PAGU-602037 format. One record per residue (C-alpha): residue number from 1; residue in three letters; y, z, x. Coordinates in nm, 3 decimals. Each point is the difference from the previous one (the first is absolute). Layout:
N
<rec><resi>NUM</resi><resn>ALA</resn><yy>Y</yy><zz>Z</zz><xx>X</xx></rec>
...
END
This chain:
241
<rec><resi>1</resi><resn>MET</resn><yy>8.610</yy><zz>12.122</zz><xx>12.835</xx></rec>
<rec><resi>2</resi><resn>LYS</resn><yy>-0.022</yy><zz>-0.173</zz><xx>-0.335</xx></rec>
<rec><resi>3</resi><resn>LYS</resn><yy>-0.006</yy><zz>0.174</zz><xx>-0.314</xx></rec>
<rec><resi>4</resi><resn>LEU</resn><yy>-0.185</yy><zz>-0.026</zz><xx>-0.312</xx></rec>
<rec><resi>5</resi><resn>ILE</resn><yy>0.096</yy><zz>0.110</zz><xx>-0.364</xx></rec>
<rec><resi>6</resi><resn>ALA</resn><yy>-0.224</yy><zz>0.028</zz><xx>-0.262</xx></rec>
<rec><resi>7</resi><resn>TYR</resn><yy>0.043</yy><zz>-0.099</zz><xx>-0.341</xx></rec>
<rec><resi>8</resi><resn>ILE</resn><yy>-0.233</yy><zz>0.208</zz><xx>-0.235</xx></rec>
<rec><resi>9</resi><resn>THR</resn><yy>0.089</yy><zz>0.016</zz><xx>-0.404</xx></rec>
<rec><resi>10</resi><resn>CYS</resn><yy>0.002</yy><zz>0.402</zz><xx>-0.066</xx></rec>
<rec><resi>11</resi><resn>ALA</resn><yy>-0.223</yy><zz>0.162</zz><xx>-0.224</xx></rec>
<rec><resi>12</resi><resn>TYR</resn><yy>-0.284</yy><zz>-0.266</zz><xx>-0.007</xx></rec>
<rec><resi>13</resi><resn>PRO</resn><yy>-0.282</yy><zz>0.064</zz><xx>-0.080</xx></rec>
<rec><resi>14</resi><resn>ASP</resn><yy>0.168</yy><zz>0.361</zz><xx>-0.005</xx></rec>
<rec><resi>15</resi><resn>LYS</resn><yy>0.273</yy><zz>0.223</zz><xx>0.166</xx></rec>
<rec><resi>16</resi><resn>ASN</resn><yy>-0.285</yy><zz>0.165</zz><xx>0.245</xx></rec>
<rec><resi>17</resi><resn>PHE</resn><yy>-0.135</yy><zz>-0.339</zz><xx>0.126</xx></rec>
<rec><resi>18</resi><resn>THR</resn><yy>0.342</yy><zz>-0.117</zz><xx>0.073</xx></rec>
<rec><resi>19</resi><resn>ILE</resn><yy>0.060</yy><zz>0.321</zz><xx>0.236</xx></rec>
<rec><resi>20</resi><resn>ASP</resn><yy>-0.339</yy><zz>-0.028</zz><xx>0.149</xx></rec>
<rec><resi>21</resi><resn>LEU</resn><yy>0.039</yy><zz>-0.352</zz><xx>0.059</xx></rec>
<rec><resi>22</resi><resn>ILE</resn><yy>0.378</yy><zz>0.060</zz><xx>0.139</xx></rec>
<rec><resi>23</resi><resn>ASN</resn><yy>-0.148</yy><zz>0.288</zz><xx>0.259</xx></rec>
<rec><resi>24</resi><resn>SER</resn><yy>-0.257</yy><zz>-0.240</zz><xx>0.128</xx></rec>
<rec><resi>25</resi><resn>LEU</resn><yy>0.245</yy><zz>-0.307</zz><xx>0.035</xx></rec>
<rec><resi>26</resi><resn>LYS</resn><yy>0.219</yy><zz>0.245</zz><xx>0.219</xx></rec>
<rec><resi>27</resi><resn>GLU</resn><yy>-0.301</yy><zz>0.111</zz><xx>0.234</xx></rec>
<rec><resi>28</resi><resn>ASN</resn><yy>-0.114</yy><zz>-0.388</zz><xx>-0.004</xx></rec>
<rec><resi>29</resi><resn>GLY</resn><yy>0.388</yy><zz>-0.109</zz><xx>0.136</xx></rec>
<rec><resi>30</resi><resn>VAL</resn><yy>0.198</yy><zz>-0.061</zz><xx>-0.277</xx></rec>
<rec><resi>31</resi><resn>ASP</resn><yy>0.341</yy><zz>0.082</zz><xx>0.081</xx></rec>
<rec><resi>32</resi><resn>ALA</resn><yy>0.159</yy><zz>0.007</zz><xx>-0.361</xx></rec>
<rec><resi>33</resi><resn>ILE</resn><yy>-0.091</yy><zz>-0.059</zz><xx>-0.339</xx></rec>
<rec><resi>34</resi><resn>GLU</resn><yy>0.152</yy><zz>-0.189</zz><xx>-0.271</xx></rec>
<rec><resi>35</resi><resn>LEU</resn><yy>-0.075</yy><zz>0.173</zz><xx>-0.325</xx></rec>
<rec><resi>36</resi><resn>GLY</resn><yy>0.004</yy><zz>-0.201</zz><xx>-0.265</xx></rec>
<rec><resi>37</resi><resn>ILE</resn><yy>0.074</yy><zz>0.080</zz><xx>-0.357</xx></rec>
<rec><resi>38</resi><resn>PRO</resn><yy>-0.215</yy><zz>-0.147</zz><xx>-0.260</xx></rec>
<rec><resi>39</resi><resn>PHE</resn><yy>0.208</yy><zz>-0.224</zz><xx>-0.249</xx></rec>
<rec><resi>40</resi><resn>SER</resn><yy>-0.077</yy><zz>-0.243</zz><xx>-0.258</xx></rec>
<rec><resi>41</resi><resn>ASP</resn><yy>0.202</yy><zz>-0.290</zz><xx>0.100</xx></rec>
<rec><resi>42</resi><resn>PRO</resn><yy>-0.024</yy><zz>-0.028</zz><xx>0.386</xx></rec>
<rec><resi>43</resi><resn>VAL</resn><yy>0.174</yy><zz>-0.295</zz><xx>0.061</xx></rec>
<rec><resi>44</resi><resn>ALA</resn><yy>-0.021</yy><zz>-0.029</zz><xx>0.403</xx></rec>
<rec><resi>45</resi><resn>ASP</resn><yy>-0.358</yy><zz>0.075</zz><xx>-0.003</xx></rec>
<rec><resi>46</resi><resn>GLY</resn><yy>-0.299</yy><zz>-0.194</zz><xx>0.023</xx></rec>
<rec><resi>47</resi><resn>PRO</resn><yy>-0.309</yy><zz>0.007</zz><xx>-0.259</xx></rec>
<rec><resi>48</resi><resn>VAL</resn><yy>-0.155</yy><zz>0.267</zz><xx>0.222</xx></rec>
<rec><resi>49</resi><resn>ILE</resn><yy>0.264</yy><zz>0.276</zz><xx>-0.004</xx></rec>
<rec><resi>50</resi><resn>GLN</resn><yy>0.067</yy><zz>-0.110</zz><xx>-0.385</xx></rec>
<rec><resi>51</resi><resn>GLU</resn><yy>-0.372</yy><zz>0.089</zz><xx>-0.044</xx></rec>
<rec><resi>52</resi><resn>ALA</resn><yy>0.048</yy><zz>0.351</zz><xx>0.189</xx></rec>
<rec><resi>53</resi><resn>ASN</resn><yy>0.322</yy><zz>0.069</zz><xx>-0.222</xx></rec>
<rec><resi>54</resi><resn>LYS</resn><yy>-0.175</yy><zz>-0.101</zz><xx>-0.356</xx></rec>
<rec><resi>55</resi><resn>ARG</resn><yy>-0.286</yy><zz>0.220</zz><xx>0.085</xx></rec>
<rec><resi>56</resi><resn>ALA</resn><yy>0.189</yy><zz>0.317</zz><xx>0.149</xx></rec>
<rec><resi>57</resi><resn>LEU</resn><yy>0.184</yy><zz>-0.031</zz><xx>-0.374</xx></rec>
<rec><resi>58</resi><resn>GLU</resn><yy>-0.279</yy><zz>-0.045</zz><xx>-0.179</xx></rec>
<rec><resi>59</resi><resn>ASN</resn><yy>-0.099</yy><zz>0.316</zz><xx>0.124</xx></rec>
<rec><resi>60</resi><resn>GLY</resn><yy>0.277</yy><zz>0.163</zz><xx>-0.081</xx></rec>
<rec><resi>61</resi><resn>PHE</resn><yy>0.233</yy><zz>0.000</zz><xx>0.287</xx></rec>
<rec><resi>62</resi><resn>LYS</resn><yy>0.308</yy><zz>0.232</zz><xx>-0.037</xx></rec>
<rec><resi>63</resi><resn>LEU</resn><yy>0.312</yy><zz>0.062</zz><xx>0.221</xx></rec>
<rec><resi>64</resi><resn>ASN</resn><yy>-0.108</yy><zz>0.355</zz><xx>0.086</xx></rec>
<rec><resi>65</resi><resn>ASP</resn><yy>-0.302</yy><zz>-0.169</zz><xx>0.164</xx></rec>
<rec><resi>66</resi><resn>LEU</resn><yy>0.217</yy><zz>-0.154</zz><xx>0.274</xx></rec>
<rec><resi>67</resi><resn>PHE</resn><yy>0.213</yy><zz>0.334</zz><xx>0.025</xx></rec>
<rec><resi>68</resi><resn>GLU</resn><yy>-0.344</yy><zz>0.203</zz><xx>0.078</xx></rec>
<rec><resi>69</resi><resn>VAL</resn><yy>-0.139</yy><zz>-0.261</zz><xx>0.220</xx></rec>
<rec><resi>70</resi><resn>SER</resn><yy>0.304</yy><zz>0.010</zz><xx>0.210</xx></rec>
<rec><resi>71</resi><resn>GLU</resn><yy>0.064</yy><zz>0.344</zz><xx>0.024</xx></rec>
<rec><resi>72</resi><resn>GLN</resn><yy>-0.334</yy><zz>-0.024</zz><xx>0.162</xx></rec>
<rec><resi>73</resi><resn>ILE</resn><yy>0.048</yy><zz>-0.249</zz><xx>0.255</xx></rec>
<rec><resi>74</resi><resn>GLY</resn><yy>0.328</yy><zz>-0.066</zz><xx>0.031</xx></rec>
<rec><resi>75</resi><resn>LYS</resn><yy>0.080</yy><zz>0.238</zz><xx>0.253</xx></rec>
<rec><resi>76</resi><resn>ASN</resn><yy>-0.320</yy><zz>-0.091</zz><xx>0.175</xx></rec>
<rec><resi>77</resi><resn>ILE</resn><yy>0.064</yy><zz>-0.393</zz><xx>0.074</xx></rec>
<rec><resi>78</resi><resn>ASN</resn><yy>0.307</yy><zz>-0.185</zz><xx>-0.068</xx></rec>
<rec><resi>79</resi><resn>THR</resn><yy>0.006</yy><zz>-0.117</zz><xx>-0.358</xx></rec>
<rec><resi>80</resi><resn>TYR</resn><yy>0.191</yy><zz>-0.262</zz><xx>-0.222</xx></rec>
<rec><resi>81</resi><resn>TRP</resn><yy>-0.011</yy><zz>-0.016</zz><xx>-0.313</xx></rec>
<rec><resi>82</resi><resn>MET</resn><yy>-0.043</yy><zz>-0.352</zz><xx>-0.128</xx></rec>
<rec><resi>83</resi><resn>GLY</resn><yy>0.087</yy><zz>-0.057</zz><xx>-0.396</xx></rec>
<rec><resi>84</resi><resn>TYR</resn><yy>0.193</yy><zz>-0.241</zz><xx>-0.205</xx></rec>
<rec><resi>85</resi><resn>PHE</resn><yy>0.363</yy><zz>0.082</zz><xx>-0.135</xx></rec>
<rec><resi>86</resi><resn>ASN</resn><yy>-0.129</yy><zz>0.090</zz><xx>-0.309</xx></rec>
<rec><resi>87</resi><resn>ASN</resn><yy>-0.227</yy><zz>0.259</zz><xx>0.177</xx></rec>
<rec><resi>88</resi><resn>PHE</resn><yy>0.315</yy><zz>0.143</zz><xx>0.108</xx></rec>
<rec><resi>89</resi><resn>TYR</resn><yy>0.229</yy><zz>-0.020</zz><xx>-0.249</xx></rec>
<rec><resi>90</resi><resn>HIS</resn><yy>-0.192</yy><zz>0.103</zz><xx>-0.306</xx></rec>
<rec><resi>91</resi><resn>LYS</resn><yy>-0.012</yy><zz>0.386</zz><xx>0.117</xx></rec>
<rec><resi>92</resi><resn>GLY</resn><yy>0.349</yy><zz>-0.021</zz><xx>0.131</xx></rec>
<rec><resi>93</resi><resn>TYR</resn><yy>0.071</yy><zz>-0.134</zz><xx>0.388</xx></rec>
<rec><resi>94</resi><resn>ASP</resn><yy>0.136</yy><zz>0.334</zz><xx>0.113</xx></rec>
<rec><resi>95</resi><resn>PHE</resn><yy>-0.292</yy><zz>0.167</zz><xx>-0.154</xx></rec>
<rec><resi>96</resi><resn>MET</resn><yy>-0.228</yy><zz>-0.195</zz><xx>0.214</xx></rec>
<rec><resi>97</resi><resn>VAL</resn><yy>0.179</yy><zz>0.042</zz><xx>0.287</xx></rec>
<rec><resi>98</resi><resn>LYS</resn><yy>0.005</yy><zz>0.374</zz><xx>-0.031</xx></rec>
<rec><resi>99</resi><resn>LYS</resn><yy>-0.378</yy><zz>-0.016</zz><xx>-0.031</xx></rec>
<rec><resi>100</resi><resn>ALA</resn><yy>-0.033</yy><zz>-0.225</zz><xx>0.290</xx></rec>
<rec><resi>101</resi><resn>ASN</resn><yy>0.204</yy><zz>0.276</zz><xx>0.241</xx></rec>
<rec><resi>102</resi><resn>GLU</resn><yy>-0.229</yy><zz>0.258</zz><xx>-0.125</xx></rec>
<rec><resi>103</resi><resn>ALA</resn><yy>-0.294</yy><zz>-0.168</zz><xx>0.110</xx></rec>
<rec><resi>104</resi><resn>GLY</resn><yy>0.159</yy><zz>-0.120</zz><xx>0.337</xx></rec>
<rec><resi>105</resi><resn>ILE</resn><yy>-0.006</yy><zz>-0.391</zz><xx>-0.122</xx></rec>
<rec><resi>106</resi><resn>ARG</resn><yy>0.153</yy><zz>-0.220</zz><xx>0.251</xx></rec>
<rec><resi>107</resi><resn>GLY</resn><yy>0.110</yy><zz>-0.237</zz><xx>-0.216</xx></rec>
<rec><resi>108</resi><resn>PHE</resn><yy>-0.010</yy><zz>-0.241</zz><xx>-0.286</xx></rec>
<rec><resi>109</resi><resn>ILE</resn><yy>-0.156</yy><zz>-0.380</zz><xx>0.021</xx></rec>
<rec><resi>110</resi><resn>ILE</resn><yy>0.135</yy><zz>-0.157</zz><xx>-0.327</xx></rec>
<rec><resi>111</resi><resn>PRO</resn><yy>-0.071</yy><zz>-0.393</zz><xx>-0.009</xx></rec>
<rec><resi>112</resi><resn>ASP</resn><yy>0.173</yy><zz>-0.069</zz><xx>-0.320</xx></rec>
<rec><resi>113</resi><resn>LEU</resn><yy>0.322</yy><zz>0.164</zz><xx>0.085</xx></rec>
<rec><resi>114</resi><resn>PRO</resn><yy>0.206</yy><zz>-0.318</zz><xx>0.149</xx></rec>
<rec><resi>115</resi><resn>TYR</resn><yy>0.249</yy><zz>0.123</zz><xx>0.296</xx></rec>
<rec><resi>116</resi><resn>GLU</resn><yy>0.299</yy><zz>-0.044</zz><xx>-0.223</xx></rec>
<rec><resi>117</resi><resn>GLU</resn><yy>-0.089</yy><zz>0.258</zz><xx>-0.194</xx></rec>
<rec><resi>118</resi><resn>ALA</resn><yy>-0.208</yy><zz>0.191</zz><xx>0.258</xx></rec>
<rec><resi>119</resi><resn>VAL</resn><yy>0.345</yy><zz>0.110</zz><xx>0.179</xx></rec>
<rec><resi>120</resi><resn>ASN</resn><yy>0.103</yy><zz>0.232</zz><xx>-0.355</xx></rec>
<rec><resi>121</resi><resn>TYR</resn><yy>-0.311</yy><zz>0.213</zz><xx>0.097</xx></rec>
<rec><resi>122</resi><resn>GLU</resn><yy>-0.033</yy><zz>-0.020</zz><xx>0.393</xx></rec>
<rec><resi>123</resi><resn>ASP</resn><yy>0.232</yy><zz>0.329</zz><xx>0.059</xx></rec>
<rec><resi>124</resi><resn>LYS</resn><yy>-0.240</yy><zz>0.180</zz><xx>-0.207</xx></rec>
<rec><resi>125</resi><resn>PHE</resn><yy>-0.313</yy><zz>-0.011</zz><xx>0.190</xx></rec>
<rec><resi>126</resi><resn>PRO</resn><yy>-0.119</yy><zz>-0.259</zz><xx>0.265</xx></rec>
<rec><resi>127</resi><resn>LEU</resn><yy>-0.095</yy><zz>-0.364</zz><xx>-0.165</xx></rec>
<rec><resi>128</resi><resn>ILE</resn><yy>-0.237</yy><zz>-0.189</zz><xx>0.223</xx></rec>
<rec><resi>129</resi><resn>SER</resn><yy>0.187</yy><zz>-0.368</zz><xx>0.006</xx></rec>
<rec><resi>130</resi><resn>PHE</resn><yy>-0.188</yy><zz>-0.319</zz><xx>-0.085</xx></rec>
<rec><resi>131</resi><resn>VAL</resn><yy>0.027</yy><zz>-0.332</zz><xx>0.202</xx></rec>
<rec><resi>132</resi><resn>ALA</resn><yy>-0.133</yy><zz>-0.335</zz><xx>-0.105</xx></rec>
<rec><resi>133</resi><resn>PRO</resn><yy>-0.067</yy><zz>-0.314</zz><xx>0.208</xx></rec>
<rec><resi>134</resi><resn>THR</resn><yy>0.219</yy><zz>-0.164</zz><xx>-0.307</xx></rec>
<rec><resi>135</resi><resn>ASP</resn><yy>0.290</yy><zz>0.204</zz><xx>0.073</xx></rec>
<rec><resi>136</resi><resn>SER</resn><yy>0.309</yy><zz>-0.141</zz><xx>0.247</xx></rec>
<rec><resi>137</resi><resn>LYS</resn><yy>0.122</yy><zz>0.171</zz><xx>0.283</xx></rec>
<rec><resi>138</resi><resn>GLU</resn><yy>0.314</yy><zz>0.074</zz><xx>-0.200</xx></rec>
<rec><resi>139</resi><resn>ARG</resn><yy>-0.221</yy><zz>0.216</zz><xx>-0.265</xx></rec>
<rec><resi>140</resi><resn>ILE</resn><yy>-0.200</yy><zz>0.159</zz><xx>0.253</xx></rec>
<rec><resi>141</resi><resn>LYS</resn><yy>0.315</yy><zz>0.127</zz><xx>0.196</xx></rec>
<rec><resi>142</resi><resn>LYS</resn><yy>0.132</yy><zz>0.179</zz><xx>-0.321</xx></rec>
<rec><resi>143</resi><resn>ILE</resn><yy>-0.354</yy><zz>0.145</zz><xx>-0.078</xx></rec>
<rec><resi>144</resi><resn>LEU</resn><yy>-0.025</yy><zz>0.128</zz><xx>0.378</xx></rec>
<rec><resi>145</resi><resn>LYS</resn><yy>0.313</yy><zz>0.149</zz><xx>-0.012</xx></rec>
<rec><resi>146</resi><resn>ASN</resn><yy>-0.111</yy><zz>0.345</zz><xx>-0.019</xx></rec>
<rec><resi>147</resi><resn>PRO</resn><yy>-0.421</yy><zz>-0.022</zz><xx>-0.003</xx></rec>
<rec><resi>148</resi><resn>LYS</resn><yy>-0.172</yy><zz>0.329</zz><xx>-0.029</xx></rec>
<rec><resi>149</resi><resn>GLU</resn><yy>-0.320</yy><zz>0.090</zz><xx>0.142</xx></rec>
<rec><resi>150</resi><resn>PHE</resn><yy>-0.159</yy><zz>-0.330</zz><xx>0.046</xx></rec>
<rec><resi>151</resi><resn>ILE</resn><yy>0.057</yy><zz>-0.365</zz><xx>-0.124</xx></rec>
<rec><resi>152</resi><resn>TYR</resn><yy>-0.240</yy><zz>-0.174</zz><xx>-0.210</xx></rec>
<rec><resi>153</resi><resn>LEU</resn><yy>-0.079</yy><zz>-0.344</zz><xx>0.085</xx></rec>
<rec><resi>154</resi><resn>VAL</resn><yy>-0.164</yy><zz>-0.216</zz><xx>-0.276</xx></rec>
<rec><resi>155</resi><resn>ALA</resn><yy>-0.207</yy><zz>-0.248</zz><xx>0.138</xx></rec>
<rec><resi>156</resi><resn>TYR</resn><yy>0.072</yy><zz>-0.233</zz><xx>-0.224</xx></rec>
<rec><resi>157</resi><resn>ALA</resn><yy>0.123</yy><zz>-0.059</zz><xx>-0.322</xx></rec>
<rec><resi>158</resi><resn>GLY</resn><yy>-0.244</yy><zz>0.090</zz><xx>-0.282</xx></rec>
<rec><resi>159</resi><resn>ILE</resn><yy>-0.245</yy><zz>0.311</zz><xx>-0.062</xx></rec>
<rec><resi>160</resi><resn>THR</resn><yy>-0.170</yy><zz>0.239</zz><xx>0.198</xx></rec>
<rec><resi>161</resi><resn>GLY</resn><yy>-0.362</yy><zz>-0.091</zz><xx>0.141</xx></rec>
<rec><resi>162</resi><resn>ALA</resn><yy>0.003</yy><zz>-0.393</zz><xx>0.013</xx></rec>
<rec><resi>163</resi><resn>GLU</resn><yy>-0.025</yy><zz>-0.155</zz><xx>0.347</xx></rec>
<rec><resi>164</resi><resn>LYS</resn><yy>0.285</yy><zz>-0.220</zz><xx>0.057</xx></rec>
<rec><resi>165</resi><resn>GLN</resn><yy>0.142</yy><zz>-0.051</zz><xx>0.302</xx></rec>
<rec><resi>166</resi><resn>GLU</resn><yy>0.363</yy><zz>-0.065</zz><xx>0.091</xx></rec>
<rec><resi>167</resi><resn>ASP</resn><yy>0.161</yy><zz>-0.032</zz><xx>0.351</xx></rec>
<rec><resi>168</resi><resn>LEU</resn><yy>0.225</yy><zz>0.294</zz><xx>-0.008</xx></rec>
<rec><resi>169</resi><resn>LYS</resn><yy>0.069</yy><zz>0.009</zz><xx>0.381</xx></rec>
<rec><resi>170</resi><resn>GLU</resn><yy>0.357</yy><zz>-0.134</zz><xx>-0.053</xx></rec>
<rec><resi>171</resi><resn>ILE</resn><yy>0.078</yy><zz>0.301</zz><xx>-0.269</xx></rec>
<rec><resi>172</resi><resn>ILE</resn><yy>-0.191</yy><zz>0.283</zz><xx>0.197</xx></rec>
<rec><resi>173</resi><resn>GLN</resn><yy>0.209</yy><zz>-0.117</zz><xx>0.334</xx></rec>
<rec><resi>174</resi><resn>TYR</resn><yy>0.342</yy><zz>0.012</zz><xx>-0.230</xx></rec>
<rec><resi>175</resi><resn>ILE</resn><yy>-0.097</yy><zz>0.328</zz><xx>-0.165</xx></rec>
<rec><resi>176</resi><resn>LYS</resn><yy>-0.058</yy><zz>0.190</zz><xx>0.330</xx></rec>
<rec><resi>177</resi><resn>GLU</resn><yy>0.334</yy><zz>-0.148</zz><xx>0.119</xx></rec>
<rec><resi>178</resi><resn>ILE</resn><yy>0.185</yy><zz>0.211</zz><xx>-0.263</xx></rec>
<rec><resi>179</resi><resn>THR</resn><yy>-0.212</yy><zz>0.289</zz><xx>-0.033</xx></rec>
<rec><resi>180</resi><resn>PRO</resn><yy>-0.214</yy><zz>0.254</zz><xx>0.206</xx></rec>
<rec><resi>181</resi><resn>THR</resn><yy>-0.181</yy><zz>0.120</zz><xx>-0.332</xx></rec>
<rec><resi>182</resi><resn>PRO</resn><yy>-0.364</yy><zz>-0.063</zz><xx>-0.003</xx></rec>
<rec><resi>183</resi><resn>LEU</resn><yy>-0.100</yy><zz>-0.338</zz><xx>-0.120</xx></rec>
<rec><resi>184</resi><resn>PHE</resn><yy>-0.348</yy><zz>0.017</zz><xx>-0.230</xx></rec>
<rec><resi>185</resi><resn>ILE</resn><yy>-0.155</yy><zz>-0.272</zz><xx>-0.141</xx></rec>
<rec><resi>186</resi><resn>GLY</resn><yy>-0.211</yy><zz>-0.030</zz><xx>-0.324</xx></rec>
<rec><resi>187</resi><resn>PHE</resn><yy>-0.173</yy><zz>-0.196</zz><xx>-0.275</xx></rec>
<rec><resi>188</resi><resn>GLY</resn><yy>-0.313</yy><zz>-0.160</zz><xx>0.100</xx></rec>
<rec><resi>189</resi><resn>VAL</resn><yy>-0.077</yy><zz>0.176</zz><xx>0.308</xx></rec>
<rec><resi>190</resi><resn>ASN</resn><yy>-0.372</yy><zz>0.093</zz><xx>0.047</xx></rec>
<rec><resi>191</resi><resn>GLU</resn><yy>-0.249</yy><zz>0.002</zz><xx>0.270</xx></rec>
<rec><resi>192</resi><resn>LYS</resn><yy>0.012</yy><zz>-0.380</zz><xx>0.066</xx></rec>
<rec><resi>193</resi><resn>THR</resn><yy>0.363</yy><zz>-0.043</zz><xx>-0.009</xx></rec>
<rec><resi>194</resi><resn>ALA</resn><yy>0.113</yy><zz>0.338</zz><xx>0.136</xx></rec>
<rec><resi>195</resi><resn>LYS</resn><yy>0.017</yy><zz>-0.103</zz><xx>0.363</xx></rec>
<rec><resi>196</resi><resn>GLU</resn><yy>0.199</yy><zz>-0.344</zz><xx>-0.054</xx></rec>
<rec><resi>197</resi><resn>LYS</resn><yy>0.238</yy><zz>0.180</zz><xx>-0.241</xx></rec>
<rec><resi>198</resi><resn>SER</resn><yy>0.075</yy><zz>0.292</zz><xx>0.213</xx></rec>
<rec><resi>199</resi><resn>LYS</resn><yy>0.095</yy><zz>-0.129</zz><xx>0.315</xx></rec>
<rec><resi>200</resi><resn>ASP</resn><yy>0.378</yy><zz>-0.018</zz><xx>0.003</xx></rec>
<rec><resi>201</resi><resn>VAL</resn><yy>0.034</yy><zz>0.313</zz><xx>-0.209</xx></rec>
<rec><resi>202</resi><resn>ASP</resn><yy>-0.010</yy><zz>0.370</zz><xx>0.003</xx></rec>
<rec><resi>203</resi><resn>GLY</resn><yy>-0.302</yy><zz>0.056</zz><xx>-0.258</xx></rec>
<rec><resi>204</resi><resn>VAL</resn><yy>-0.168</yy><zz>-0.126</zz><xx>-0.320</xx></rec>
<rec><resi>205</resi><resn>ILE</resn><yy>-0.016</yy><zz>0.100</zz><xx>-0.315</xx></rec>
<rec><resi>206</resi><resn>VAL</resn><yy>-0.335</yy><zz>-0.029</zz><xx>-0.153</xx></rec>
<rec><resi>207</resi><resn>GLY</resn><yy>-0.119</yy><zz>0.010</zz><xx>-0.417</xx></rec>
<rec><resi>208</resi><resn>SER</resn><yy>-0.199</yy><zz>-0.207</zz><xx>-0.166</xx></rec>
<rec><resi>209</resi><resn>ALA</resn><yy>-0.257</yy><zz>-0.011</zz><xx>0.277</xx></rec>
<rec><resi>210</resi><resn>PHE</resn><yy>-0.054</yy><zz>0.360</zz><xx>-0.027</xx></rec>
<rec><resi>211</resi><resn>ILE</resn><yy>0.051</yy><zz>-0.003</zz><xx>-0.394</xx></rec>
<rec><resi>212</resi><resn>LYS</resn><yy>-0.298</yy><zz>-0.233</zz><xx>-0.016</xx></rec>
<rec><resi>213</resi><resn>ILE</resn><yy>-0.224</yy><zz>0.231</zz><xx>0.142</xx></rec>
<rec><resi>214</resi><resn>LEU</resn><yy>0.114</yy><zz>0.272</zz><xx>-0.249</xx></rec>
<rec><resi>215</resi><resn>LEU</resn><yy>-0.088</yy><zz>-0.232</zz><xx>-0.263</xx></rec>
<rec><resi>216</resi><resn>ASP</resn><yy>-0.326</yy><zz>-0.038</zz><xx>0.093</xx></rec>
<rec><resi>217</resi><resn>ASP</resn><yy>-0.223</yy><zz>0.121</zz><xx>-0.254</xx></rec>
<rec><resi>218</resi><resn>SER</resn><yy>-0.341</yy><zz>-0.035</zz><xx>0.226</xx></rec>
<rec><resi>219</resi><resn>LEU</resn><yy>0.138</yy><zz>0.269</zz><xx>0.239</xx></rec>
<rec><resi>220</resi><resn>ASN</resn><yy>0.037</yy><zz>0.400</zz><xx>-0.103</xx></rec>
<rec><resi>221</resi><resn>ASN</resn><yy>0.283</yy><zz>0.185</zz><xx>0.095</xx></rec>
<rec><resi>222</resi><resn>ASN</resn><yy>-0.108</yy><zz>0.098</zz><xx>0.340</xx></rec>
<rec><resi>223</resi><resn>GLU</resn><yy>-0.079</yy><zz>-0.338</zz><xx>0.070</xx></rec>
<rec><resi>224</resi><resn>LYS</resn><yy>0.337</yy><zz>-0.131</zz><xx>-0.108</xx></rec>
<rec><resi>225</resi><resn>ILE</resn><yy>0.199</yy><zz>0.255</zz><xx>0.218</xx></rec>
<rec><resi>226</resi><resn>SER</resn><yy>-0.239</yy><zz>-0.098</zz><xx>0.295</xx></rec>
<rec><resi>227</resi><resn>LYS</resn><yy>0.006</yy><zz>-0.357</zz><xx>-0.014</xx></rec>
<rec><resi>228</resi><resn>ILE</resn><yy>0.400</yy><zz>-0.003</zz><xx>-0.061</xx></rec>
<rec><resi>229</resi><resn>SER</resn><yy>0.041</yy><zz>0.221</zz><xx>0.286</xx></rec>
<rec><resi>230</resi><resn>ASN</resn><yy>-0.177</yy><zz>-0.205</zz><xx>0.252</xx></rec>
<rec><resi>231</resi><resn>THR</resn><yy>0.171</yy><zz>-0.286</zz><xx>-0.123</xx></rec>
<rec><resi>232</resi><resn>ALA</resn><yy>0.315</yy><zz>0.154</zz><xx>0.049</xx></rec>
<rec><resi>233</resi><resn>LYS</resn><yy>-0.102</yy><zz>0.117</zz><xx>0.379</xx></rec>
<rec><resi>234</resi><resn>ASN</resn><yy>-0.149</yy><zz>-0.377</zz><xx>0.052</xx></rec>
<rec><resi>235</resi><resn>ILE</resn><yy>0.359</yy><zz>-0.125</zz><xx>-0.112</xx></rec>
<rec><resi>236</resi><resn>LYS</resn><yy>0.177</yy><zz>0.249</zz><xx>0.241</xx></rec>
<rec><resi>237</resi><resn>GLU</resn><yy>-0.229</yy><zz>-0.111</zz><xx>0.281</xx></rec>
<rec><resi>238</resi><resn>ILE</resn><yy>0.047</yy><zz>-0.376</zz><xx>-0.087</xx></rec>
<rec><resi>239</resi><resn>ILE</resn><yy>0.364</yy><zz>0.042</zz><xx>0.004</xx></rec>
<rec><resi>240</resi><resn>ASN</resn><yy>0.048</yy><zz>0.220</zz><xx>0.364</xx></rec>
<rec><resi>241</resi><resn>SER</resn><yy>-0.221</yy><zz>-0.233</zz><xx>0.159</xx></rec>
END
């Protein structure tokens, strides 16, 4: 069965909402959570996730919010912290590793930490490897020398949330030849694109499609949880149909 990882911005609109939403997502077929750490300059993210980051910070997000949410959910569903290197460096990388271990976090997803620098940190805690369509086979082989948990295949070179389609067949085939590690595709996955994007991989990562609903001020919190959960359920069914 193909799996679904959901990206959720931590503590927006508040911590309890995030915990309730993640519990509901688990009940509706989501296999793992990419818990986004709000940051002022999220360079890999499109306008939707950037806006969620901005609102969370305006609401007074603190790293303690991340730790409190993670303690509630980390042992119930596989959870990964997604943040920019500054998020981890600011408090001290070893401190973040300690807090992650305490909460049962499975790994870190750090999009602005290139492979060449990631090798300095990979022994401390599982780091999710990114592969992009622009990477050469030689580079992919280096990146995937010792992959942890799963591989994050970026659907195209750009930002999250867009729907540009690249022909990834060759790169997917090559990755599968060199490692049995599960391969997940992210960037631009939604109800319309999920079937096509998921066909040759082990699962999908969905973010902007959920965060758009999260940012819809015409919905109350219960309606947001219900709508995001239904969207997740639909995507899980679509990729397995």
